[in-house]
N, C-alpha and C positions, 0 to 999 in steps of 0.2 A: 051065751056063756063062753063058748069056745072063742068068739071074737074078743071078749073081755080078757081072757087068759092070754091070748096072743098080744093084745095091746100092752098088758102088764109086762110081758117078757121083752117086748120091743123097748119099753121104757127102761127096763133094767139094763138091757144091753147098751142103750145110749148113755146111761149114768156111768156104767163101768168104763165105757170107751172114753167118756169125758174125764173120769178120774185118772185113767191111764195117760191121757194127753197132758193133764195137769202135772202128774208125777214126772213124766218125761221132760216137760219144760223145766220143772224145778231141778231135776238131776242135771239137765244140760246147763242150767245157770250155775249150779255149784261147780260143774266141770270147767266152765269158762273162768270163774273166779279163781279156782285152784291153779289153772294153767297160767293165768296172769300173775298170780302171786309167785308161782314157781319160777317164771321167767325173770321176775324182779329179784328174787332171793338167790337164784343160783349164782355162783361165782363167775366173774368175767373170765373169758378165755385168756390163758397165759400166752403172751407173745414173747418169744425168745429172740433177743437181739444180741448178735455177736459183738463182743467188746472190740472197739476200734484199736488196732495196733498201729502205733506211730513210732517209728524209729528215729532217734535224735540224730543219727549219723548224717543224713542228708542235709540237715540244717547247719551243721558245723563244718561241713566239708568245703574246701576252696574259699576259706575266709581271707586268705593272704595275710596272715598275722606275722608280726615281727618277733613275737615272743619265742624263746627257746622252749618254754613249757607253759601249759595252762591247765586249769581245772575248773569245771562248772559243776557245782555240788548242791544237791537238794538238802538243805540244812534240817528240814523237818523230818524227812524220811531216812537221812543218812546214806543217800545214794549218789554215786558219781554219774552225772548225766552225760558229760563229754569231757574229753581231756586229750592232751598230747604231751608225752614225756612227763606225765603228772607225778610220777614217782622218782624222777631224777632229782638228786640232791644238788641244790644250787644255793648261791649266796642270797640271803634274805634282805640284806641292807636294813633300812629302818623299819621294815615289817617286824623285825626283832622286837621293837618297842611294844608291840601288842603283848608279847609274852612277858616283857618287863612289867607292864601294867597289871596283867593277870596274876603273876606270881607275887607281886608286892601286895595286891589287894587281898589275895587268898591268905597271905601270911600275916598281915598287920591290919587289914581294914583300910579305910580311906580317910580317917579322921586324925591320924597322927600328923605332927608338924615336921617340916624339914627345913634346913637352913642352907642357903646358897652360899657356898664358899667362894674363894677366888676363882675367877674364870680365866682359863688360858685361851685367849682369843686366837692364838696361833694354831690351835689344835685342829681347826677346820670344822665344818658342819654348821648347823643352824643354832645360833645362840637363843633365839626366841624371845629377845628383849629382856632377858633376865638380868638382874642387877646384883652384883656381889654384896652380901650382907642381908639380903631379903630373907624373910621367913615365909613359908607357905604351908597351907594345909595340903596334905598329900592329894586329896581328891582334886583340888584346883590345879595343882602342878601336873597331875596326870593328864588332865584335859588339855592344858597348854602343850604338854610334851607330845601328845598324840596328834592333835590338830596341826600344830606348827612343826612337828617332827624335830623338836628341840633336843639336840644331843646333850646339851648342858643340863637340861631338865632331867633327862634319863640318868645322867651321872649323879646329879644331886639326889634323885630318888633312892639311889643305892644306900644313902645314909639313913634312910627311914627304917631300916631293919638291922637288928643286931647280927643276923646271919649274912653270909655272902649272898647278895641278890642273884648273882650269876649262878651260884649253886642251886638256889631256889628255882630259878628258871629251868635249869636242866632236870631237876627233880620233878617239877610240874610236867614237863614234857614226857618223862617216863610214866608218871601217874596217869596221864591221858593216853598213853600208848602211841605217842607221836614219835616213833622211833627214828625218824630221819633228822630230828632236830638236834642241834648242838650249838651251844652259845659260849662265847669267850668274853663278851662284854654286854652291857645293857643298852648300847646305842645301835649296834649293827654296823658300826664303822669298820672298815678294813683295818687290820693290824699288819702292816707290811703287805705281804702277798696272801695273807690269811683273812678270810671273812670273819666279821664279828658274830655272825649268826648264819646258820645254814639249815636247809630243810627242803622238803618237796612241796610242790604246789598243792598236792592232795592233802598233806598234813596241815598246811596253812588253812585250807578250806575247812578241815575238821576242827582246827583251833577256833576259827570264827564261829562255826556251828555250836561249839561248846559254850562260847561266851554268850551268844545270842540266847541260849537256853538257860544258863546258870548265872551270868553276870551281865545282863543286857544293858544296864545303866552305865557300864564302863565305857561303852562305845557311843553313847548318845551324843556327846559333843562332836564326834567326827562326822555327824550328819550335816553340820552347819558350814556355810560358806566362810564365816568367820565367827570367832567367839571373843568375849571380853572376860578376863579373869583378874581378880584383885588379890594381891598378896596380903599377908597379915600386917604388913607395914603400910597398907593403903595405897600402894602403887597399882594403878590399873594398866593392864596389858591387853592390847588388841592383837589377835593372832589370826592370820588368814590361813585357810585350809590349803595344804600343799596339793590336794587333789583338785585340779582346776576344772574338772567336769562334774563336780559334786552336785551342782544344781541342774544337771542334765540327766541325771540318773533317776528313774522312777522308783518311788517307795524306798529311798535309801535308808538302810538300817545301820551300816557301819562302813568305815573306810580307813585305809592306811596306805600311804605311798612308801616307796623306798628307792634309793639310787646311790650307787657307788660305782667306781670304775670297774671293780671286779664283778659286781652284780648286774650292772646295766640298769635298765628301768623296770621297776616292779610296782605292781598295784594289786591290792586286794579290796574288794567291796562286797557287801551283802545288800541285796535289794529284795523287796517284797513284790513279786510279780503277780500278786492277787491270788484269791482262792487258797489261802494258806500255802503260798509257795515262796517262803524265804529261801533265796538262792545265793550262793557264794560264788564269786568269780575271782580267780586268782591268775595273774599274769606275772611270770618271772622271766628274767633275761631278755627283756625287750629293749627298746631305746627310750631315751627320756620323753620323747613325744609319742612313740609307738605304743607305750603302755596304756595311754589314754584311748587312742583309736582302736587298739586291740580289744580293750574292755568294752567299748561301745559296740563293736561288731559282735562280740560274744553275747552281750545283753540283748541285742536285736534278734540274734539267732534263737536265743532261749525264749523270747517273747513269741516268736513265730511257732516254735515247737509247742509251747503250752497252748497257744490259740488253737492249733489243729488237734491237739490231744483232747481238749475240752469240747470239741465239736465233732 
């Protein structure tokens, strides 16, 4: 009897121990499953990377430019990237025609018609192939005037508004807070020893930035090496862009040249350097050839700056 009792107790202990081992295994399995789930579900550790600081100064130093003043301007952010004498007030020459085009478009639109009167061929400047007696739609004459820098086109456009176009240009400058601008004619031609239009490189850059944002179609023709425009009298005019490096500039958005004896060589261009980087380059007071090489140097410097900034 005693042996039977001991056998029963031994069996009970074995059963209890077995159940305990089973429970321990089950609990251990749940623990492993929970741990694995926790490792997958927990957020990844945060790695803090310090922002890369890249100063543009080293990219634009020692470029050996001929220009009296220049500005490199981020049109999207409204920031001056680099500049030299960028607030100095200088003669704009035919860059004036950009304000001529903007003020006229803002005042009258681009679908009005304009008549080409008698042309004084002794007045100097670029005729642009215009014929006395022709009629033009304003939009088409604007394109010819900007691309070919036609002084007679700019003078004819003044007839498309009942108000003084020069006054409209100066009012437009005030409205845009371009305080360095002052205009006495629509062409930018010198009047004796006085410039037809004057302003700073920085304000020219701001003007281009405004146009890119609010009137981008105005400068689309200036991207081309040449354009063909037809008057309402069905005369076709082929006009070559006065910017001879237009086809060497990446992502060109807008362009305007200028030259007079007072101004020297001027050039303003807007290019898209990628990643939403519309950038305006303005060169004032350079030489007829130097304005082009100056601009190419500035564009190359900006490309190097943005490349390092993005990496």
